[in-house]
C-alpha positions, 0 to 999 in steps of 0.5 A: 193854205198856210203851213208851218215850219218844220220842227227843228232837227234833232241836235246830236253830238256830231251835228253840234261838234261839227257846226262849232268847228265850222263856225270857228273856220268861218270866223278865221275867214271873217278875220282874213276879210277884215285884213283885206277890207282894211287894206282896200279902204286905206288904198281907196281912201274911202271906207264906205266905198270899200265896204260897198265893193266887198258886199257888192262883189260878194253879191255878184258871185252869188247872183251868177251862181245861185240861178246856175245851180239846180239847188239855187233855183229850187231854194228860190222857188221855195223861198218865194213860196214861203213868203206867200204862204207866211212861213217866213216874214218878210222882215226875217229877210233883212238880216244883210242890213246888219251885215252892211251896218257893221261893215260900214261901222268899221270904216267909220269908227276904227280910225278913231277908236282903234281896232281894239276898242272896236272889237271889245264893243263888237264882241260884247254886243254879240255875246250879250245879244246872242243870249237874248236872242237864243233865249227869245227863240228867234232862231230856227233852232228854237228857244235856248235856256240861259244856262250857267255855262252858256252864260259863263262862256259869253262872259269869258269870251268878253274877258278874252278880248279885253285881256288880248286888246288891253295893251292897245286900248287908246283914249277914253275920250273916243270911247262914245264912238264905241256905241256904233260897234256895240249896236253892230254886235247886237245885230250880228246875233239877230242877223244870224238868227233870221239868216238861219230861218231863210236857210231852213225855208229856202233849203239852201245856204247860198239863197240865204247868203243871196238875200243877205248880201242883196240887203247889205248891198242896198244899205251900203249903196245908199250910204256910199251915195250920202258919202259921195255927196258930202266928199265926193267919190274916189278918183279910181280903183286901186290896181293892186293885187287881185286879193284885194277884192276877195273880201266879198268871197270870204264874206259868202262863206261866213254868211253861208256857214252861219245860215247853215249850222245855227240850227244846230248850234243856237245863235250863242255857240255859233257866235262864240265859235266864230269869235274864237275863229276871228281872234285865232285867225287874227293872231296867225295873220299878225304872226305871219303877216304883221300889220301896222300894229306889229306881231302879236304880244303876250296879251293877244296870245292869252286872250285867244287862248282864253277865247277858246276855253270859253267856247269849250265851257259853253259847249261841252254841257249840251255835247254831254247831254247829247251823248246821254240821249244818244246812248239811250 
């Protein structure tokens, strides 16, 4: 007999707060992953190959760990039964394709448009798409209204990123390529929503991560085959430090946290928290271990601070409502 999904859990102040904190921390992990994958792409001289290594290593870790854990085996069984009973649709299991597209897009466009334009386009796509995804109820938390604070938080986030990269935006002629990261940002919001459904049905964030990494690796493997036919394959893997190959593990943190907390935060707050973590993490990385662009400037610091303000603007009204409900 066909069953329906359980109703979304009651969202308390503590759950929403913990979800946003975890989202910020996973954003920091994403910032570190971006630095690692960027360095690997340079040393390998193949952006698609570096992305495939990152996703493939994450898939390998999860493919080994999930079947070994009782919760993982149980989650796989629950997901299989959920698909049979139509409690979740097959198209809700392909969110990882968006992640693969994002990583591939980074390697394809950043060398031409620069990191600044890439981040602006990505955040603009993610923020606007998160509002629409929440409004449509595509995530496991159900429909979320487009309130003034949530809209203001999304707009402030875009403004914050624009401020942080204003002194590094390159030639306007390269902006046409920004359509790709814009589309990737739109895909991230949908990816987080459907991964949340996989998490709810399977009962395991690691299972949601495994499904995500499998689909992303499939997309990147196909892209790598096309790239290899056009320009050949890398001569050898870089023999650099071990952390060059840690990007996939950090990706597991990013995906698993998103799948676990999106039902408490909604897609928009999850995205804003991750953006805040990514901007803050990038700021710390550039300050402690400066990259090719040098240490962060005043604009970058101001943009990071405004990003945190944007998250507070979007989150605070929800916390106030939760407190009032719990006090009754």
